[in-house]
C-alpha positions, 0 to 999 in steps of 0.5 A: 108669462107663458104663451100657449101656442096649442090654442088654435081656435077661439072656441078652445080658449072659451072652453078653457076659461069656463073650466079654469076660471082665469081670463085669457087673451087670444090673437092670430098673428099676421101669418094666421097662427093662433096664440093665447096667454093668461090675461096680463098687461104683457099679454095685451101688449104682445097681442097688439104688436102681433095683430097690428092695427088691422086685426082684432085680438080677444079677451075671454072671461068665463067663456065670453069673448070680447074683440078689441082693436088697437085703440082698445088695447091702448086704453087697456094699457093706459088704465093699467098704468094709472091703476084702474 
């Protein structure tokens, strides 16, 4: 998995998903730097650890962003573990 650090805004990730067709995860770490990676369990885990419990991370699907917090990330990881 590669993390794209040039994605500094959520708008650029939205544009990438519209053209590319793949889902992405976007997050800002505690220092305010933006990161993006293709959607995977590892990317969600990295976003959760970088954001902590106070900030949101976003999943982007076809230009539509959905914000998630720590609890949502735990549910995503649980569902991936059981195969949903």
